[in-house]
C-alpha positions as CSV (number, residue, x, y, z in Angstrom):
1,X,-62.9,11.2,146.0
2,X,-65.0,10.8,149.2
3,X,-63.4,13.3,151.6
4,X,-65.0,11.5,154.5
5,X,-63.1,8.3,153.7
6,X,-59.9,9.7,152.5
7,X,-57.1,9.9,155.1
8,X,-55.5,13.3,154.7
9,X,-51.8,13.6,155.3
10,X,-51.0,10.0,154.4
11,X,-50.1,8.2,151.2
12,X,-51.6,4.8,151.7
13,X,-55.3,4.6,152.5
14,X,-55.3,1.2,154.0
15,X,-53.3,-1.5,155.8
16,X,-52.8,-4.4,153.4
17,X,-52.4,-7.9,154.9
18,X,-48.9,-8.9,155.9
19,X,-47.9,-11.9,153.7
20,X,-45.9,-13.4,156.5
21,X,-48.8,-13.3,159.0
22,X,-51.7,-15.8,159.4
23,X,-53.9,-12.9,160.5
24,X,-55.6,-10.1,158.6
25,X,-56.7,-6.7,159.7
26,X,-60.2,-5.4,158.9
27,X,-62.1,-2.2,160.0
28,X,-65.7,-3.3,160.3
29,X,-68.6,-1.0,159.6
30,X,-70.2,-1.9,162.9
31,X,-67.1,-0.8,164.7
32,X,-67.1,2.5,162.9
33,X,-70.8,3.0,163.7
34,X,-70.1,2.3,167.4
35,X,-67.3,4.9,167.4
36,X,-69.6,7.4,165.8
37,X,-72.4,6.8,168.3
38,X,-69.9,7.0,171.2
39,X,-68.2,10.1,169.9
40,X,-64.9,8.3,169.7
41,X,-62.2,8.5,167.1
42,X,-61.8,5.2,165.2
43,X,-58.4,6.0,163.9
44,X,-56.3,8.8,165.5
45,X,-53.9,8.7,162.6
46,X,-50.9,9.3,164.8
47,X,-47.2,8.4,164.2
48,X,-45.5,6.0,166.7
49,X,-41.8,5.8,167.2
50,X,-40.8,2.3,168.2
51,X,-37.2,1.6,169.4
52,X,-35.5,-1.5,168.0
53,X,-32.0,-2.8,168.7
54,X,-30.4,-4.6,165.7
55,X,-26.9,-6.2,166.1
56,X,-25.6,-4.7,162.9
57,X,-26.4,-1.5,160.9
58,X,-24.4,-1.8,157.6
59,X,-26.0,-3.9,154.9
60,X,-24.4,-5.5,151.9
61,X,-26.5,-4.7,148.7
62,X,-26.6,-7.7,146.5
63,X,-29.0,-6.5,143.9
64,X,-27.2,-6.2,140.5
65,X,-29.3,-3.2,139.4
66,X,-29.0,-0.9,142.4
67,X,-26.2,1.6,142.3
68,X,-24.7,1.0,145.7
69,X,-22.6,-1.7,147.4
70,X,-23.5,-0.9,151.1
71,X,-26.3,0.9,152.7
72,X,-27.6,1.7,156.2
73,X,-30.9,2.8,157.6
74,X,-31.3,4.5,161.0
75,X,-35.1,4.2,160.6
76,X,-37.4,1.5,159.3
77,X,-40.7,2.8,157.9
78,X,-41.0,6.4,156.7
79,X,-43.4,9.1,157.6
80,X,-43.0,10.8,154.2
81,X,-45.7,8.4,153.0
82,X,-44.6,8.3,149.3
83,X,-47.3,6.1,147.8
84,X,-44.9,4.4,145.3
85,X,-42.1,3.6,147.8
86,X,-40.5,0.2,147.2
87,X,-39.4,0.1,150.9
88,X,-43.0,-0.4,152.0
89,X,-42.6,-4.2,151.4
90,X,-39.7,-4.3,153.8
91,X,-42.0,-3.3,156.7
92,X,-43.7,-6.8,156.5
93,X,-40.4,-8.4,157.7
94,X,-40.9,-6.5,161.0
95,X,-44.5,-7.8,161.4
96,X,-46.3,-4.7,160.1
97,X,-48.3,-3.7,157.1
98,X,-46.7,-2.2,154.0
99,X,-49.6,0.3,154.0
100,X,-50.4,2.8,156.7
101,X,-48.2,1.0,159.2
102,X,-45.2,1.9,157.1
103,X,-46.0,5.6,157.5
104,X,-47.2,5.5,161.1
105,X,-45.0,2.9,162.9
106,X,-41.5,4.2,162.6
107,X,-38.8,1.9,164.0
108,X,-35.9,3.8,165.5
109,X,-32.3,2.3,165.7
110,X,-30.9,4.3,168.6
111,X,-27.6,2.4,168.5
112,X,-27.0,3.2,164.9
113,X,-24.0,5.5,165.5
114,X,-22.4,3.0,167.9
115,X,-22.9,0.1,165.5
116,X,-21.5,2.2,162.6
117,X,-18.4,3.0,164.6
118,X,-17.8,-0.6,165.4
119,X,-18.1,-1.5,161.7
120,X,-15.6,1.2,160.6
121,X,-13.1,0.2,163.3
122,X,-13.2,-3.5,162.2
123,X,-9.9,-4.7,161.0
124,X,-11.6,-6.6,158.1
125,X,-13.5,-3.6,156.8
126,X,-12.2,-2.0,153.7
127,X,-13.5,1.5,152.8
128,X,-16.4,1.5,150.4
129,X,-19.1,4.1,150.1
130,X,-21.9,3.5,152.5
131,X,-25.2,5.0,151.4
132,X,-27.6,6.5,154.0
133,X,-31.2,5.8,153.0
134,X,-30.9,2.8,150.8
135,X,-34.3,1.9,152.1
136,X,-36.0,4.7,154.1
137,X,-35.2,8.5,154.1
138,X,-32.6,9.4,156.7
139,X,-34.0,12.9,156.9
140,X,-37.6,12.0,157.5
141,X,-39.5,13.8,160.3
142,X,-38.1,11.5,163.0
143,X,-34.6,12.8,162.4
144,X,-35.6,16.2,163.9
145,X,-36.1,14.5,167.2
146,X,-33.5,11.7,167.2
147,X,-30.7,13.3,165.1
148,X,-29.3,9.8,164.3
149,X,-28.2,10.8,160.8
150,X,-26.2,13.8,162.1
151,X,-24.5,11.5,164.7
152,X,-23.6,9.0,162.0
153,X,-22.2,11.7,159.8
154,X,-20.0,12.7,162.7
155,X,-18.7,9.1,162.8
156,X,-18.0,9.1,159.1
157,X,-16.0,12.3,159.5
158,X,-14.1,11.0,162.5
159,X,-13.0,7.9,160.5
160,X,-12.6,9.7,157.2
161,X,-14.9,7.3,155.5
162,X,-16.9,8.0,152.3
163,X,-20.7,8.3,152.6
164,X,-23.6,8.9,150.2
165,X,-27.0,10.3,151.1
166,X,-30.3,9.9,149.4
167,X,-33.1,12.2,150.6
168,X,-36.0,14.3,149.5
169,X,-36.0,16.5,152.7
170,X,-34.4,19.9,153.0
171,X,-33.5,19.0,156.6
172,X,-30.2,17.9,155.2
173,X,-29.1,21.6,155.3
174,X,-29.2,21.5,159.1
175,X,-26.0,19.4,158.8
176,X,-24.3,21.6,156.2
177,X,-21.4,22.2,158.7
178,X,-20.5,18.5,158.8
179,X,-21.1,18.0,155.0
180,X,-18.7,20.8,154.2
181,X,-16.0,19.1,156.4
182,X,-16.6,15.7,154.7
183,X,-16.4,17.4,151.3
184,X,-13.0,18.9,152.1
185,X,-11.7,15.3,151.9
186,X,-13.9,14.1,149.0
187,X,-16.0,11.9,151.3
188,X,-19.6,13.0,150.5
189,X,-22.0,12.7,147.7
190,X,-25.7,13.7,147.9
191,X,-28.7,12.5,145.9
192,X,-31.8,14.7,146.1
193,X,-35.0,13.1,145.0
194,X,-37.4,15.3,143.1
195,X,-40.4,13.8,141.2
196,X,-42.4,16.8,140.1
197,X,-42.4,20.6,139.8
198,X,-46.1,20.6,140.7
199,X,-46.9,21.1,144.3
200,X,-50.3,19.5,143.7
201,X,-48.7,16.4,142.4
202,X,-46.1,16.4,145.2
203,X,-48.7,16.6,147.9
204,X,-50.7,13.6,146.7
205,X,-47.6,11.5,145.8
206,X,-45.5,12.4,148.8
207,X,-47.8,13.9,151.4
208,X,-45.3,14.6,154.2
209,X,-42.2,15.5,152.2
210,X,-40.7,19.0,152.0
211,X,-41.8,21.3,149.2
212,X,-40.3,21.3,145.7
213,X,-39.1,24.8,146.2
214,X,-37.2,23.8,149.3
215,X,-35.7,20.7,147.6
216,X,-34.4,22.8,144.7
217,X,-33.1,25.2,147.3
218,X,-31.3,22.4,149.0
219,X,-29.6,21.4,145.7
220,X,-28.6,25.1,145.2
221,X,-27.1,25.5,148.7
222,X,-25.2,22.3,148.6
223,X,-23.9,23.0,145.1
224,X,-22.9,26.5,146.1
225,X,-20.8,24.9,148.8
226,X,-19.2,22.6,146.2
227,X,-20.9,19.5,147.6
228,X,-21.7,17.2,144.7
229,X,-25.4,16.6,144.1
230,X,-27.1,14.0,141.9
231,X,-30.8,14.6,141.1
232,X,-32.9,11.5,141.4
233,X,-35.9,12.0,139.1
234,X,-37.5,8.9,140.4
235,X,-39.8,7.2,140.0
236,X,-41.1,8.3,136.6
237,X,-44.8,7.4,136.6
238,X,-46.5,7.3,133.2
239,X,-49.5,9.6,133.0
240,X,-48.5,11.4,136.3
241,X,-45.0,12.9,136.0
242,X,-43.6,11.4,132.7
243,X,-44.3,14.7,130.9
244,X,-42.0,16.6,133.3
245,X,-38.7,15.0,132.5
246,X,-37.2,17.9,130.5
247,X,-38.5,20.6,132.9
248,X,-37.2,18.6,135.9
249,X,-33.8,18.2,134.3
250,X,-33.6,21.9,133.5
251,X,-34.7,22.9,137.1
252,X,-32.1,20.7,138.9
253,X,-29.2,21.6,136.6
254,X,-30.0,25.4,137.0
255,X,-29.7,24.8,140.7
256,X,-26.3,23.1,140.4
257,X,-26.9,19.3,140.1
258,X,-24.0,17.6,138.5
259,X,-25.9,14.6,137.2
260,X,-29.4,13.0,137.1
261,X,-30.7,9.5,137.3
262,X,-34.2,8.0,137.0
263,X,-36.3,4.8,137.4
264,X,-39.7,3.8,136.0
265,X,-42.2,3.1,138.8
266,X,-42.7,-0.6,139.7
267,X,-45.3,-1.9,142.0
268,X,-44.0,-5.1,143.6
269,X,-45.5,-7.0,146.4
270,X,-48.1,-5.2,148.4
271,X,-47.5,-2.0,146.4
272,X,-49.8,-3.0,143.6
273,X,-52.8,-3.1,145.9
274,X,-51.8,0.0,147.9
275,X,-51.1,2.1,144.8
276,X,-54.3,0.9,143.0
277,X,-56.5,1.7,146.0
278,X,-54.8,5.1,146.3
279,X,-55.1,6.2,142.7
280,X,-58.7,5.2,142.4
281,X,-59.5,7.4,145.4
282,X,-57.1,10.3,144.5
283,X,-57.2,10.5,140.7
284,X,-60.3,8.4,139.7
285,X,-60.4,9.9,136.2
286,X,-56.8,9.0,135.5
287,X,-56.6,5.7,137.4
288,X,-57.3,3.1,134.7
289,X,-55.1,4.9,132.2
290,X,-52.1,5.2,134.5
291,X,-52.4,1.6,135.7
292,X,-52.5,0.4,132.1
293,X,-49.5,2.4,131.2
294,X,-47.5,1.1,134.1
295,X,-48.4,-2.4,133.1
296,X,-47.3,-1.7,129.6
297,X,-43.8,-0.9,131.0
298,X,-43.6,-4.2,132.8
299,X,-44.8,-6.9,130.4
300,X,-48.5,-6.5,131.3
301,X,-48.1,-6.6,135.1
302,X,-47.7,-4.2,137.9
303,X,-45.5,-6.7,139.7
304,X,-42.1,-6.9,138.0
305,X,-39.1,-8.3,139.8
306,X,-36.8,-9.1,136.9
307,X,-33.2,-7.8,137.6
308,X,-32.0,-5.4,134.9
309,X,-35.6,-4.7,133.7
310,X,-37.7,-3.9,136.8
311,X,-36.4,-0.3,137.2
312,X,-35.9,0.5,133.5
313,X,-39.1,-1.0,132.1
314,X,-39.7,-2.1,128.5
315,X,-42.0,-1.5,125.6
316,X,-43.1,1.7,123.8
317,X,-43.9,3.8,126.8
318,X,-40.6,2.9,128.5
319,X,-38.7,3.6,125.3
320,X,-40.2,7.1,125.1
321,X,-39.2,7.8,128.7
322,X,-35.7,6.6,128.0
323,X,-35.4,8.7,124.9
324,X,-36.6,11.8,126.8
325,X,-34.1,11.1,129.6
326,X,-31.3,10.7,127.1
327,X,-32.3,14.0,125.5
328,X,-32.4,15.7,128.9
329,X,-28.9,14.5,129.8
330,X,-27.5,15.7,126.4
331,X,-29.2,19.1,126.8
332,X,-28.5,19.8,130.4
333,X,-25.6,17.6,131.7
334,X,-23.3,17.2,128.7
335,X,-20.2,18.6,130.3
336,X,-21.0,17.7,134.0
337,X,-19.7,14.7,136.0
338,X,-20.5,13.4,139.5
339,X,-17.1,12.7,141.2
340,X,-16.0,9.4,142.7
341,X,-15.7,9.5,146.5
342,X,-12.4,9.1,148.3
343,X,-11.7,5.7,149.8
344,X,-8.0,6.2,150.5
345,X,-8.0,8.0,153.9
346,X,-10.0,5.6,156.1
347,X,-7.3,3.0,156.7
348,X,-5.1,5.6,158.4
349,X,-8.0,6.7,160.6
350,X,-9.1,3.2,161.7
351,X,-8.7,4.2,165.4
352,X,-10.4,7.6,164.9
353,X,-7.3,9.6,164.5
354,X,-4.5,9.8,162.0
355,X,-1.9,7.1,162.4
356,X,1.6,8.6,162.2
357,X,3.4,5.3,162.2
């Protein structure tokens, strides 16, 4: 790896072209030389927060192989910078690149709590679990400043509405007070994502996420407070973390997780180019082997969009991963079960307080 060309603290190492744009972005050598001679910084590598104002915030999930019916995202783009993140492609719909733009141009929906409240008060809305972070992490660094996730959790509590959370950030413990109140009514389920027990692997895969130790600690604290936690061992990347399935399962169950789920990495859209560029710079000795094994899981291609297959994979390597996951569940989760959330209270709280008549 050339340390001079590698952008530290980020996952993607380039801005890929936006497929919806007629223009492309290129950093020319003559521009870089000009900056060097002038003593200027060609790329300050700073994160920008950009306010946007959508008309709605709750999204219907139509994909048949995603385990949620509705999701909402307070932020578009994610500073965590996970190199494998499927949400990168969504940034192109906003006019940005799925590469570095996804990590550095964070779109902030300041009206999210208000829009959520309007949705939950709607006469036509019937309670169904809404998942925070169906696309980008609701506890990414931006949440420290804007606290939109906390404000939305307060809305869910006010209207006694079930909510799920997917995150890989221990910042969730900041909101333990609200989570405990939601849990009194069976209204909260948490999914903590953990992809490796190795800090070295975590740092290169997910450069701005919280440490593995803190994630396991978050699972433990939530579980000690009887808040149900599912561990997302996702994605499994052949040749990078596929050998850790049993040890990951053991670690999360020892800290109180009630269940586990997994996916096999898929590199759709711009992800194929972004991941390939990243791994050749980060793990050059492993790059070709890992890319071949990913292709073997998806019919010889990195770009697999087939429903029912895309997240599970196929072939010998995928079968080995599935067998290992099955063994892990039998060994560590045999008598555990993640509860179904309560949808029965919301109708009586449509106006924000209990209806007596």
